[in-house]
VMD Tcl script that builds the backbone (N, CA, C; Angstrom):
set m [mol new atoms 522]
animate dup $m
set s [atomselect $m all]
$s set {name element resname resid chain x y z} {
  {N N ARG 1 A 10.774 7.288 -12.312}
  {CA C ARG 1 A 9.754 6.260 -12.624}
  {C C ARG 1 A 10.496 5.111 -13.373}
  {N N SER 2 A 10.027 3.914 -13.090}
  {CA C SER 2 A 10.506 2.781 -13.803}
  {C C SER 2 A 9.843 2.664 -15.098}
  {N N ARG 3 A 10.612 2.168 -16.086}
  {CA C ARG 3 A 10.040 1.822 -17.380}
  {C C ARG 3 A 10.598 0.639 -17.843}
  {N N ILE 4 A 9.837 -0.082 -18.698}
  {CA C ILE 4 A 10.258 -1.244 -19.364}
  {C C ILE 4 A 10.179 -0.874 -20.979}
  {N N VAL 5 A 11.180 -1.330 -21.651}
  {CA C VAL 5 A 11.207 -1.161 -22.934}
  {C C VAL 5 A 11.240 -2.470 -23.689}
  {N N ARG 6 A 10.333 -2.815 -24.511}
  {CA C ARG 6 A 10.229 -3.945 -25.109}
  {C C ARG 6 A 10.013 -3.809 -26.767}
  {N N GLY 7 A 10.909 -4.234 -27.520}
  {CA C GLY 7 A 10.824 -4.096 -28.926}
  {C C GLY 7 A 10.570 -2.628 -29.454}
  {N N GLY 8 A 11.178 -1.700 -28.726}
  {CA C GLY 8 A 11.085 -0.242 -29.020}
  {C C GLY 8 A 9.961 0.422 -28.382}
  {N N ALA 9 A 8.995 -0.438 -27.802}
  {CA C ALA 9 A 7.745 0.255 -27.324}
  {C C ALA 9 A 8.117 0.338 -25.815}
  {N N GLU 10 A 7.743 1.470 -25.218}
  {CA C GLU 10 A 7.953 1.744 -23.983}
  {C C GLU 10 A 6.677 1.573 -23.109}
  {N N LEU 11 A 6.816 0.712 -22.143}
  {CA C LEU 11 A 5.775 0.313 -21.294}
  {C C LEU 11 A 6.153 0.827 -19.851}
  {N N THR 12 A 4.955 1.077 -19.057}
  {CA C THR 12 A 5.233 1.700 -17.647}
  {C C THR 12 A 5.372 0.273 -16.881}
  {N N ASP 13 A 6.155 0.455 -15.989}
  {CA C ASP 13 A 6.386 -0.795 -15.028}
  {C C ASP 13 A 5.030 -1.053 -14.314}
  {N N PRO 14 A 4.615 -2.368 -14.432}
  {CA C PRO 14 A 3.224 -2.705 -13.744}
  {C C PRO 14 A 3.239 -2.397 -12.311}
  {N N GLY 15 A 4.258 -2.231 -11.567}
  {CA C GLY 15 A 4.085 -1.943 -10.148}
  {C C GLY 15 A 3.912 -0.414 -9.972}
  {N N VAL 16 A 4.092 0.432 -10.876}
  {CA C VAL 16 A 3.811 1.954 -10.761}
  {C C VAL 16 A 2.314 2.149 -10.993}
  {N N ALA 17 A 1.729 2.944 -10.070}
  {CA C ALA 17 A 0.350 3.260 -10.107}
  {C C ALA 17 A -0.057 4.312 -11.142}
  {N N VAL 18 A 0.785 5.315 -11.348}
  {CA C VAL 18 A 0.361 6.520 -12.217}
  {C C VAL 18 A 1.441 6.669 -13.075}
  {N N GLY 19 A 1.362 6.325 -14.366}
  {CA C GLY 19 A 2.415 6.440 -15.459}
  {C C GLY 19 A 2.731 7.868 -15.821}
  {N N PRO 20 A 3.831 8.113 -16.571}
  {CA C PRO 20 A 4.058 9.329 -17.154}
  {C C PRO 20 A 2.915 10.006 -18.030}
  {N N GLY 21 A 2.553 11.176 -17.769}
  {CA C GLY 21 A 1.590 11.928 -18.570}
  {C C GLY 21 A 0.161 11.593 -18.125}
  {N N ALA 22 A -0.047 10.801 -17.252}
  {CA C ALA 22 A -1.417 10.354 -16.771}
  {C C ALA 22 A -1.978 11.519 -15.926}
  {N N ASP 23 A -3.176 11.760 -15.904}
  {CA C ASP 23 A -3.889 12.742 -15.188}
  {C C ASP 23 A -4.393 12.049 -13.877}
  {N N PRO 24 A -3.821 12.321 -12.781}
  {CA C PRO 24 A -4.132 11.546 -11.503}
  {C C PRO 24 A -5.590 11.790 -11.111}
  {N N ALA 25 A -6.190 12.915 -11.345}
  {CA C ALA 25 A -7.570 13.139 -11.000}
  {C C ALA 25 A -8.479 12.362 -11.771}
  {N N GLU 26 A -8.145 12.220 -13.145}
  {CA C GLU 26 A -8.975 11.454 -14.005}
  {C C GLU 26 A -8.940 9.940 -13.628}
  {N N ARG 27 A -7.716 9.528 -13.267}
  {CA C ARG 27 A -7.387 8.123 -13.004}
  {C C ARG 27 A -8.255 7.757 -11.863}
  {N N VAL 28 A -8.287 8.646 -10.789}
  {CA C VAL 28 A -9.003 8.450 -9.583}
  {C C VAL 28 A -10.575 8.293 -9.900}
  {N N ARG 29 A -10.915 9.146 -10.665}
  {CA C ARG 29 A -12.524 9.077 -11.106}
  {C C ARG 29 A -12.698 7.654 -11.774}
  {N N ARG 30 A -11.827 7.184 -12.655}
  {CA C ARG 30 A -12.125 6.067 -13.431}
  {C C ARG 30 A -11.949 4.839 -12.602}
  {N N VAL 31 A -11.004 4.796 -11.641}
  {CA C VAL 31 A -10.857 3.621 -10.875}
  {C C VAL 31 A -11.783 3.435 -9.810}
  {N N ARG 32 A -12.302 4.751 -9.243}
  {CA C ARG 32 A -13.386 4.596 -8.331}
  {C C ARG 32 A -14.674 3.996 -8.972}
  {N N ARG 33 A -14.986 4.357 -10.178}
  {CA C ARG 33 A -16.043 3.751 -10.794}
  {C C ARG 33 A -15.837 2.126 -10.964}
  {N N ALA 34 A -14.611 1.774 -11.346}
  {CA C ALA 34 A -14.364 0.407 -11.442}
  {C C ALA 34 A -14.427 -0.326 -10.114}
  {N N HIS 35 A -13.993 0.368 -9.102}
  {CA C HIS 35 A -14.093 -0.228 -7.793}
  {C C HIS 35 A -15.488 -0.442 -7.232}
  {N N ALA 36 A -16.409 0.516 -7.572}
  {CA C ALA 36 A -17.770 0.417 -7.367}
  {C C ALA 36 A -18.382 -0.869 -8.049}
  {N N THR 37 A -17.990 -0.913 -9.403}
  {CA C THR 37 A -18.521 -1.987 -10.160}
  {C C THR 37 A -18.031 -3.483 -9.540}
  {N N PHE 38 A -16.824 -3.414 -9.224}
  {CA C PHE 38 A -16.246 -4.594 -8.497}
  {C C PHE 38 A -17.034 -4.952 -7.210}
  {N N THR 39 A -17.256 -4.124 -6.407}
  {CA C THR 39 A -17.906 -4.287 -5.142}
  {C C THR 39 A -19.312 -4.672 -5.206}
  {N N GLU 40 A -19.898 -4.249 -6.318}
  {CA C GLU 40 A -21.358 -4.564 -6.614}
  {C C GLU 40 A -21.530 -5.789 -7.412}
  {N N ALA 41 A -20.724 -5.896 -8.379}
  {CA C ALA 41 A -20.919 -7.087 -9.476}
  {C C ALA 41 A -19.829 -8.094 -9.486}
  {N N GLY 42 A -18.772 -7.733 -8.794}
  {CA C GLY 42 A -17.532 -8.682 -8.798}
  {C C GLY 42 A -16.808 -8.871 -9.998}
  {N N THR 43 A -17.066 -7.746 -10.956}
  {CA C THR 43 A -16.184 -7.755 -12.234}
  {C C THR 43 A -15.282 -6.685 -12.150}
  {N N VAL 44 A -14.053 -6.762 -12.791}
  {CA C VAL 44 A -13.031 -5.814 -12.982}
  {C C VAL 44 A -13.065 -5.160 -14.230}
  {N N GLN 45 A -13.113 -3.839 -14.468}
  {CA C GLN 45 A -12.959 -3.123 -15.508}
  {C C GLN 45 A -11.752 -2.372 -15.662}
  {N N ARG 46 A -11.426 -2.013 -16.925}
  {CA C ARG 46 A -10.317 -1.108 -17.241}
  {C C ARG 46 A -10.627 0.262 -16.617}
  {N N PRO 47 A -9.704 1.039 -16.179}
  {CA C PRO 47 A -8.222 1.030 -16.330}
  {C C PRO 47 A -7.554 0.389 -15.161}
  {N N VAL 48 A -8.213 -0.703 -14.360}
  {CA C VAL 48 A -7.686 -1.381 -13.222}
  {C C VAL 48 A -6.442 -2.227 -13.738}
  {N N ARG 49 A -5.206 -1.831 -12.964}
  {CA C ARG 49 A -4.026 -2.671 -13.516}
  {C C ARG 49 A -4.251 -4.098 -12.965}
  {N N PRO 50 A -3.677 -4.963 -13.747}
  {CA C PRO 50 A -3.671 -6.491 -13.263}
  {C C PRO 50 A -3.370 -6.772 -11.801}
  {N N VAL 51 A -2.177 -6.140 -11.423}
  {CA C VAL 51 A -1.690 -6.333 -10.050}
  {C C VAL 51 A -2.821 -5.929 -9.001}
  {N N VAL 52 A -3.648 -4.872 -9.339}
  {CA C VAL 52 A -4.668 -4.474 -8.416}
  {C C VAL 52 A -5.946 -5.336 -8.551}
  {N N ALA 53 A -6.266 -5.514 -9.828}
  {CA C ALA 53 A -7.376 -6.561 -10.111}
  {C C ALA 53 A -7.313 -7.893 -9.344}
  {N N ASP 54 A -6.001 -8.503 -9.440}
  {CA C ASP 54 A -5.803 -9.720 -8.698}
  {C C ASP 54 A -5.959 -9.609 -7.153}
  {N N SER 55 A -5.397 -8.313 -6.722}
  {CA C SER 55 A -5.534 -8.138 -5.174}
  {C C SER 55 A -6.909 -7.878 -4.930}
  {N N TRP 56 A -7.632 -7.194 -5.608}
  {CA C TRP 56 A -9.235 -7.129 -5.271}
  {C C TRP 56 A -9.749 -8.486 -5.150}
  {N N ARG 57 A -9.526 -9.177 -6.041}
  {CA C ARG 57 A -10.060 -10.679 -5.964}
  {C C ARG 57 A -9.584 -11.298 -4.752}
  {N N ARG 58 A -8.383 -11.299 -4.408}
  {CA C ARG 58 A -7.806 -11.921 -3.261}
  {C C ARG 58 A -8.441 -11.391 -2.051}
  {N N SER 59 A -8.668 -10.115 -2.030}
  {CA C SER 59 A -9.347 -9.445 -0.786}
  {C C SER 59 A -10.847 -9.823 -0.706}
  {N N ALA 60 A -11.438 -9.957 -1.861}
  {CA C ALA 60 A -12.913 -10.378 -1.731}
  {C C ALA 60 A -12.988 -11.869 -1.208}
  {N N ARG 61 A -11.945 -12.787 -1.725}
  {CA C ARG 61 A -12.065 -14.097 -1.351}
  {C C ARG 61 A -11.795 -14.125 0.148}
  {N N ALA 62 A -10.969 -13.322 0.647}
  {CA C ALA 62 A -10.565 -13.285 2.078}
  {C C ALA 62 A -11.732 -12.845 2.943}
  {N N GLY 63 A -12.712 -12.211 2.350}
  {CA C GLY 63 A -13.940 -11.720 3.145}
  {C C GLY 63 A -13.770 -10.439 3.563}
  {N N VAL 64 A -12.755 -9.673 2.921}
  {CA C VAL 64 A -12.492 -8.276 3.370}
  {C C VAL 64 A -13.678 -7.293 2.925}
  {N N GLY 65 A -14.342 -6.559 3.673}
  {CA C GLY 65 A -15.361 -5.591 3.106}
  {C C GLY 65 A -14.619 -4.296 2.846}
  {N N PRO 66 A -15.331 -3.467 1.973}
  {CA C PRO 66 A -14.705 -2.253 1.474}
  {C C PRO 66 A -14.769 -1.012 2.610}
  {N N ASP 67 A -15.410 -1.266 3.686}
  {CA C ASP 67 A -15.667 -0.302 4.716}
  {C C ASP 67 A -14.979 -0.612 5.999}
  {N N GLY 68 A -14.015 -1.636 5.886}
  {CA C GLY 68 A -13.047 -2.008 7.028}
  {C C GLY 68 A -12.118 -1.120 7.469}
  {N N THR 69 A -11.422 -1.441 8.475}
  {CA C THR 69 A -10.195 -0.715 9.023}
  {C C THR 69 A -9.308 -1.799 9.642}
  {N N ALA 70 A -7.923 -1.270 9.739}
  {CA C ALA 70 A -6.904 -2.152 10.056}
  {C C ALA 70 A -6.996 -2.317 11.698}
  {N N ASP 71 A -6.714 -3.409 12.147}
  {CA C ASP 71 A -6.499 -3.695 13.619}
  {C C ASP 71 A -5.102 -3.603 14.150}
  {N N VAL 72 A -4.924 -2.877 15.185}
  {CA C VAL 72 A -3.653 -2.702 15.866}
  {C C VAL 72 A -3.409 -4.055 16.603}
  {N N GLU 73 A -2.376 -4.867 16.188}
  {CA C GLU 73 A -2.146 -6.193 16.930}
  {C C GLU 73 A -1.049 -6.137 17.917}
  {N N LEU 74 A -0.208 -5.157 17.692}
  {CA C LEU 74 A 0.974 -5.022 18.646}
  {C C LEU 74 A 0.902 -3.566 19.105}
  {N N SER 75 A 1.101 -3.284 20.400}
  {CA C SER 75 A 1.158 -2.090 20.824}
  {C C SER 75 A 2.259 -1.987 21.999}
  {N N ASP 76 A 2.568 -0.822 22.334}
  {CA C ASP 76 A 3.457 -0.371 23.419}
  {C C ASP 76 A 4.634 -1.308 23.492}
  {N N GLY 77 A 4.653 -2.045 24.720}
  {CA C GLY 77 A 5.912 -2.936 24.916}
  {C C GLY 77 A 5.948 -4.128 24.035}
  {N N ASP 78 A 4.765 -4.756 23.695}
  {CA C ASP 78 A 4.904 -5.879 22.729}
  {C C ASP 78 A 5.463 -5.402 21.432}
  {N N LEU 79 A 5.201 -4.293 20.835}
  {CA C LEU 79 A 5.679 -3.813 19.667}
  {C C LEU 79 A 7.126 -3.338 19.779}
  {N N GLY 80 A 7.421 -2.835 20.846}
  {CA C GLY 80 A 8.951 -2.477 21.043}
  {C C GLY 80 A 9.789 -3.793 21.098}
  {N N SER 81 A 9.260 -4.880 21.671}
  {CA C SER 81 A 10.052 -5.988 21.946}
  {C C SER 81 A 10.158 -6.759 20.527}
  {N N TYR 82 A 8.953 -6.886 19.836}
  {CA C TYR 82 A 8.886 -7.365 18.649}
  {C C TYR 82 A 9.902 -6.756 17.542}
  {N N ARG 83 A 9.870 -5.312 17.546}
  {CA C ARG 83 A 10.768 -4.520 16.624}
  {C C ARG 83 A 12.186 -4.750 16.944}
  {N N ALA 84 A 12.591 -4.800 18.255}
  {CA C ALA 84 A 13.959 -5.031 18.703}
  {C C ALA 84 A 14.539 -6.371 18.155}
  {N N GLU 85 A 13.713 -7.266 18.284}
  {CA C GLU 85 A 14.222 -8.590 17.815}
  {C C GLU 85 A 14.122 -8.876 16.488}
  {N N HIS 86 A 13.384 -8.147 15.671}
  {CA C HIS 86 A 13.083 -8.280 14.147}
  {C C HIS 86 A 14.377 -8.002 13.357}
  {N N PRO 87 A 14.745 -8.859 12.407}
  {CA C PRO 87 A 15.912 -8.686 11.633}
  {C C PRO 87 A 15.971 -7.267 10.886}
  {N N LEU 88 A 14.761 -6.657 10.624}
  {CA C LEU 88 A 14.795 -5.391 9.880}
  {C C LEU 88 A 15.262 -4.233 10.726}
  {N N ALA 89 A 15.215 -4.483 12.131}
  {CA C ALA 89 A 15.727 -3.481 13.056}
  {C C ALA 89 A 17.189 -3.096 12.751}
  {N N ARG 90 A 18.019 -4.111 12.253}
  {CA C ARG 90 A 19.384 -3.761 11.936}
  {C C ARG 90 A 19.603 -2.721 10.824}
  {N N VAL 91 A 18.542 -2.947 9.717}
  {CA C VAL 91 A 18.728 -2.132 8.659}
  {C C VAL 91 A 17.825 -0.729 8.562}
  {N N MET 92 A 17.104 -0.606 9.699}
  {CA C MET 92 A 16.404 0.706 9.755}
  {C C MET 92 A 17.229 1.896 9.758}
  {N N PRO 93 A 18.353 1.937 10.356}
  {CA C PRO 93 A 19.138 3.133 10.322}
  {C C PRO 93 A 19.570 3.517 8.732}
  {N N LEU 94 A 19.806 2.441 7.991}
  {CA C LEU 94 A 20.129 2.568 6.448}
  {C C LEU 94 A 18.842 3.075 5.750}
  {N N PHE 95 A 17.684 2.560 6.017}
  {CA C PHE 95 A 16.481 2.973 5.503}
  {C C PHE 95 A 16.214 4.490 5.706}
  {N N ARG 96 A 16.447 4.807 6.957}
  {CA C ARG 96 A 16.232 6.056 7.385}
  {C C ARG 96 A 17.268 7.157 6.609}
  {N N GLU 97 A 18.505 6.675 6.520}
  {CA C GLU 97 A 19.515 7.512 5.799}
  {C C GLU 97 A 19.067 7.700 4.406}
  {N N LEU 98 A 18.681 6.593 3.729}
  {CA C LEU 98 A 18.336 6.595 2.250}
  {C C LEU 98 A 17.039 7.218 1.863}
  {N N MET 99 A 15.947 6.948 2.791}
  {CA C MET 99 A 14.628 7.468 2.335}
  {C C MET 99 A 14.085 8.471 3.396}
  {N N GLY 100 A 14.630 8.500 4.590}
  {CA C GLY 100 A 13.771 9.297 5.503}
  {C C GLY 100 A 13.730 10.689 5.154}
  {N N THR 101 A 14.730 11.315 4.626}
  {CA C THR 101 A 14.654 12.751 4.131}
  {C C THR 101 A 13.567 12.876 3.100}
  {N N PHE 102 A 13.555 11.999 2.170}
  {CA C PHE 102 A 12.546 12.047 1.022}
  {C C PHE 102 A 11.166 12.044 1.633}
  {N N ALA 103 A 10.890 11.100 2.673}
  {CA C ALA 103 A 9.679 11.008 3.246}
  {C C ALA 103 A 9.158 12.415 3.883}
  {N N SER 104 A 10.107 12.902 4.833}
  {CA C SER 104 A 9.766 13.959 5.506}
  {C C SER 104 A 9.684 15.236 4.562}
  {N N ASP 105 A 10.540 15.496 3.770}
  {CA C ASP 105 A 10.639 16.602 2.846}
  {C C ASP 105 A 9.399 16.595 1.793}
  {N N GLY 106 A 9.148 15.399 1.434}
  {CA C GLY 106 A 8.126 15.278 0.252}
  {C C GLY 106 A 6.707 14.926 0.903}
  {N N GLU 107 A 6.557 15.101 2.240}
  {CA C GLU 107 A 5.221 14.870 2.836}
  {C C GLU 107 A 4.758 13.329 2.554}
  {N N HIS 108 A 5.711 12.467 2.502}
  {CA C HIS 108 A 5.421 11.047 2.426}
  {C C HIS 108 A 5.743 10.317 3.696}
  {N N LEU 109 A 5.430 9.002 3.591}
  {CA C LEU 109 A 5.895 8.172 4.747}
  {C C LEU 109 A 6.869 7.157 4.218}
  {N N LEU 110 A 7.659 6.706 5.259}
  {CA C LEU 110 A 8.607 5.522 5.158}
  {C C LEU 110 A 7.763 4.533 6.143}
  {N N ALA 111 A 7.220 3.436 5.377}
  {CA C ALA 111 A 6.580 2.421 6.267}
  {C C ALA 111 A 7.266 1.037 5.926}
  {N N VAL 112 A 7.565 0.392 7.025}
  {CA C VAL 112 A 8.217 -1.044 6.913}
  {C C VAL 112 A 7.437 -1.956 7.603}
  {N N CYS 113 A 7.082 -3.017 7.001}
  {CA C CYS 113 A 6.199 -4.082 7.581}
  {C C CYS 113 A 7.001 -5.344 7.553}
  {N N ASP 114 A 6.505 -6.320 8.472}
  {CA C ASP 114 A 6.948 -7.728 8.513}
  {C C ASP 114 A 6.453 -8.512 7.302}
  {N N GLU 115 A 6.724 -9.771 7.449}
  {CA C GLU 115 A 6.167 -10.736 6.433}
  {C C GLU 115 A 4.723 -11.063 6.496}
  {N N HIS 116 A 4.071 -10.631 7.670}
  {CA C HIS 116 A 2.630 -10.888 7.935}
  {C C HIS 116 A 1.902 -9.491 7.577}
  {N N GLY 117 A 2.672 -8.518 7.096}
  {CA C GLY 117 A 1.831 -7.231 6.626}
  {C C GLY 117 A 1.606 -6.314 7.799}
  {N N ARG 118 A 2.295 -6.631 8.956}
  {CA C ARG 118 A 2.114 -5.828 10.197}
  {C C ARG 118 A 3.206 -4.802 10.028}
  {N N LEU 119 A 2.621 -3.533 10.304}
  {CA C LEU 119 A 3.510 -2.341 10.181}
  {C C LEU 119 A 4.532 -2.333 11.461}
  {N N LEU 120 A 5.795 -2.082 11.170}
  {CA C LEU 120 A 6.635 -2.027 12.296}
  {C C LEU 120 A 7.182 -0.602 12.567}
  {N N TRP 121 A 7.318 0.168 11.491}
  {CA C TRP 121 A 7.724 1.432 11.619}
  {C C TRP 121 A 6.989 2.321 10.625}
  {N N VAL 122 A 6.587 3.412 10.863}
  {CA C VAL 122 A 5.796 4.326 10.141}
  {C C VAL 122 A 6.354 5.801 10.453}
  {N N GLU 123 A 7.129 6.349 9.536}
  {CA C GLU 123 A 7.978 7.610 9.862}
  {C C GLU 123 A 7.741 8.507 8.688}
  {N N GLY 124 A 7.979 9.681 8.928}
  {CA C GLY 124 A 7.831 10.762 7.797}
  {C C GLY 124 A 7.248 12.074 8.339}
  {N N HIS 125 A 6.730 12.903 7.280}
  {CA C HIS 125 A 6.195 14.149 7.596}
  {C C HIS 125 A 5.064 14.076 8.633}
  {N N ALA 126 A 5.197 15.034 9.602}
  {CA C ALA 126 A 4.192 15.008 10.812}
  {C C ALA 126 A 2.698 15.083 10.125}
  {N N SER 127 A 2.375 15.916 9.276}
  {CA C SER 127 A 0.990 16.125 8.824}
  {C C SER 127 A 0.564 14.720 8.174}
  {N N THR 128 A 1.370 14.071 7.395}
  {CA C THR 128 A 1.078 12.834 6.749}
  {C C THR 128 A 0.872 11.810 7.728}
  {N N ARG 129 A 1.728 11.745 8.717}
  {CA C ARG 129 A 1.501 10.664 9.681}
  {C C ARG 129 A 0.219 10.910 10.588}
  {N N ARG 130 A -0.249 12.230 10.762}
  {CA C ARG 130 A -1.500 12.473 11.371}
  {C C ARG 130 A -2.658 11.799 10.498}
  {N N ARG 131 A -2.577 12.119 9.301}
  {CA C ARG 131 A -3.588 11.552 8.317}
  {C C ARG 131 A -3.599 10.046 8.328}
  {N N ALA 132 A -2.305 9.471 8.432}
  {CA C ALA 132 A -2.231 8.011 8.434}
  {C C ALA 132 A -2.832 7.465 9.775}
  {N N ASP 133 A -2.580 8.152 10.834}
  {CA C ASP 133 A -2.970 7.689 12.220}
  {C C ASP 133 A -4.549 7.466 12.135}
  {N N ARG 134 A -5.276 8.437 11.358}
  {CA C ARG 134 A -6.690 8.337 11.491}
  {C C ARG 134 A -7.211 7.148 10.834}
  {N N MET 135 A -6.479 6.563 10.026}
  {CA C MET 135 A -6.938 5.187 9.358}
  {C C MET 135 A -6.212 4.055 9.798}
  {N N ASN 136 A -5.519 4.248 11.094}
  {CA C ASN 136 A -4.699 3.071 11.580}
  {C C ASN 136 A -3.622 2.586 10.828}
  {N N PHE 137 A -3.025 3.544 10.129}
  {CA C PHE 137 A -1.785 3.179 9.336}
  {C C PHE 137 A -0.639 3.569 10.352}
  {N N VAL 138 A -0.470 2.754 11.384}
  {CA C VAL 138 A 0.400 2.969 12.458}
  {C C VAL 138 A 1.187 1.712 12.797}
  {N N PRO 139 A 2.357 1.983 13.460}
  {CA C PRO 139 A 3.039 0.773 13.924}
  {C C PRO 139 A 2.139 -0.192 14.813}
  {N N GLY 140 A 2.454 -1.464 14.419}
  {CA C GLY 140 A 1.603 -2.568 15.284}
  {C C GLY 140 A 0.464 -2.913 14.379}
  {N N ALA 141 A -0.282 -2.090 13.530}
  {CA C ALA 141 A -1.441 -2.574 12.768}
  {C C ALA 141 A -1.115 -3.462 11.649}
  {N N ARG 142 A -2.046 -4.280 11.482}
  {CA C ARG 142 A -1.807 -5.227 10.346}
  {C C ARG 142 A -2.498 -4.910 9.148}
  {N N TRP 143 A -1.668 -4.651 8.024}
  {CA C TRP 143 A -2.086 -4.190 6.750}
  {C C TRP 143 A -2.018 -5.211 5.743}
  {N N ALA 144 A -2.061 -6.544 6.134}
  {CA C ALA 144 A -2.065 -7.597 5.094}
  {C C ALA 144 A -3.256 -7.591 4.235}
  {N N GLU 145 A -3.302 -8.100 3.003}
  {CA C GLU 145 A -4.428 -7.967 2.125}
  {C C GLU 145 A -5.615 -8.804 2.797}
  {N N THR 146 A -5.327 -9.917 3.503}
  {CA C THR 146 A -6.307 -10.738 4.080}
  {C C THR 146 A -6.944 -10.060 5.239}
  {N N ALA 147 A -6.445 -8.762 5.801}
  {CA C ALA 147 A -7.085 -8.001 6.808}
  {C C ALA 147 A -7.732 -6.863 6.305}
  {N N VAL 148 A -7.040 -6.116 5.375}
  {CA C VAL 148 A -7.639 -4.737 4.850}
  {C C VAL 148 A -7.619 -4.618 3.380}
  {N N GLY 149 A -7.501 -5.762 2.617}
  {CA C GLY 149 A -7.621 -5.613 1.250}
  {C C GLY 149 A -6.368 -5.132 0.594}
  {N N THR 150 A -6.513 -4.431 -0.556}
  {CA C THR 150 A -5.365 -3.946 -1.470}
  {C C THR 150 A -4.970 -2.778 -0.825}
  {N N ASN 151 A -3.573 -2.749 -0.607}
  {CA C ASN 151 A -2.767 -1.625 0.005}
  {C C ASN 151 A -1.354 -1.772 -0.284}
  {N N ALA 152 A -0.481 -0.903 -0.418}
  {CA C ALA 152 A 0.862 -0.935 -0.930}
  {C C ALA 152 A 1.662 -2.050 0.120}
  {N N PRO 153 A 1.709 -2.002 1.339}
  {CA C PRO 153 A 2.407 -2.971 1.978}
  {C C PRO 153 A 1.878 -4.410 2.050}
  {N N GLY 154 A 0.614 -4.496 2.087}
  {CA C GLY 154 A 0.019 -5.791 2.131}
  {C C GLY 154 A 0.077 -6.450 0.718}
  {N N THR 155 A -0.142 -5.826 -0.438}
  {CA C THR 155 A -0.004 -6.264 -1.672}
  {C C THR 155 A 1.395 -6.544 -2.090}
  {N N ALA 156 A 2.190 -5.720 -1.586}
  {CA C ALA 156 A 3.727 -6.026 -1.904}
  {C C ALA 156 A 4.113 -7.488 -1.169}
  {N N VAL 157 A 3.561 -7.587 0.061}
  {CA C VAL 157 A 3.908 -9.010 0.682}
  {C C VAL 157 A 3.213 -10.026 -0.050}
  {N N ALA 158 A 2.034 -9.907 -0.615}
  {CA C ALA 158 A 1.357 -10.792 -1.249}
  {C C ALA 158 A 2.006 -11.296 -2.446}
  {N N VAL 159 A 2.457 -10.315 -3.317}
  {CA C VAL 159 A 2.970 -10.577 -4.578}
  {C C VAL 159 A 4.640 -10.634 -4.585}
  {N N ASP 160 A 5.151 -10.393 -3.308}
  {CA C ASP 160 A 6.625 -10.579 -3.229}
  {C C ASP 160 A 7.391 -9.714 -4.139}
  {N N ARG 161 A 6.908 -8.446 -4.409}
  {CA C ARG 161 A 7.614 -7.329 -5.047}
  {C C ARG 161 A 6.991 -6.075 -4.827}
  {N N PRO 162 A 7.781 -5.053 -5.121}
  {CA C PRO 162 A 7.354 -3.663 -4.755}
  {C C PRO 162 A 6.054 -3.361 -5.621}
  {N N VAL 163 A 5.226 -2.620 -5.149}
  {CA C VAL 163 A 4.080 -2.107 -5.861}
  {C C VAL 163 A 3.549 -0.810 -5.191}
  {N N GLN 164 A 3.044 -0.031 -6.077}
  {CA C GLN 164 A 2.362 1.368 -5.558}
  {C C GLN 164 A 0.860 1.038 -5.710}
  {N N VAL 165 A 0.191 1.523 -4.772}
  {CA C VAL 165 A -1.191 1.444 -4.728}
  {C C VAL 165 A -1.679 3.052 -4.646}
  {N N PHE 166 A -2.648 3.451 -5.510}
  {CA C PHE 166 A -2.917 4.846 -5.766}
  {C C PHE 166 A -4.320 4.928 -5.396}
  {N N ALA 167 A -4.617 5.844 -4.453}
  {CA C ALA 167 A -6.147 6.342 -4.245}
  {C C ALA 167 A -7.123 5.299 -4.296}
  {N N ALA 168 A -8.077 5.244 -5.171}
  {CA C ALA 168 A -9.132 4.465 -5.412}
  {C C ALA 168 A -8.750 3.057 -5.599}
  {N N GLU 169 A -7.472 2.627 -5.890}
  {CA C GLU 169 A -7.074 1.225 -6.133}
  {C C GLU 169 A -7.112 0.576 -4.699}
  {N N HIS 170 A -6.940 1.291 -3.573}
  {CA C HIS 170 A -7.137 0.596 -2.319}
  {C C HIS 170 A -8.534 -0.245 -2.333}
  {N N PHE 171 A -8.502 -1.268 -1.625}
  {CA C PHE 171 A -9.819 -2.076 -1.471}
  {C C PHE 171 A -10.808 -1.353 -0.596}
  {N N ILE 172 A -10.222 -0.985 0.567}
  {CA C ILE 172 A -11.067 -0.247 1.541}
  {C C ILE 172 A -11.197 1.176 1.059}
  {N N ARG 173 A -12.406 1.689 1.090}
  {CA C ARG 173 A -12.761 2.957 0.615}
  {C C ARG 173 A -12.167 3.915 1.492}
  {N N GLN 174 A -11.620 5.061 1.056}
  {CA C GLN 174 A -11.022 6.081 1.917}
  {C C GLN 174 A -11.701 7.346 1.928}
}
mol reanalyze $m
mol bondsrecalc $m
mol representation Tube
mol addrep $m
């Protein structure tokens, strides 16, 4: 996990969703309550991280509803052609080599999107991919914040830096 140390005080990296020693189940409960308050009243309460609060606000301004779903914009031949011509295609073998085993062994996903938040590759553990498929977290789907609200790929594109989004921090209810 990334940490920032300032003046002897250790702070968790603001891009990290659950810091050291945090209880994930309690964090989910607290953020879920904060999300409900935001969708009902438009106010953000603690413990919502600033990167998530800002994303929730952008999502609401874009007209995203908390019960939406991602649209698949590219499929089959169109997706294949787009990926083949995309500059990230050249580095996908390196991504797979560096992260593919972690994704498969750890029941995670390796997801790569373009600058529009469109997923180009989604790879990893089979059962995790099946769960992702059920919410259209699939190649060709658009996961930009303006389409589906706060989520890791879309928010990373919006803020131009890595970010983790954990459970109830997602704008769309899961």
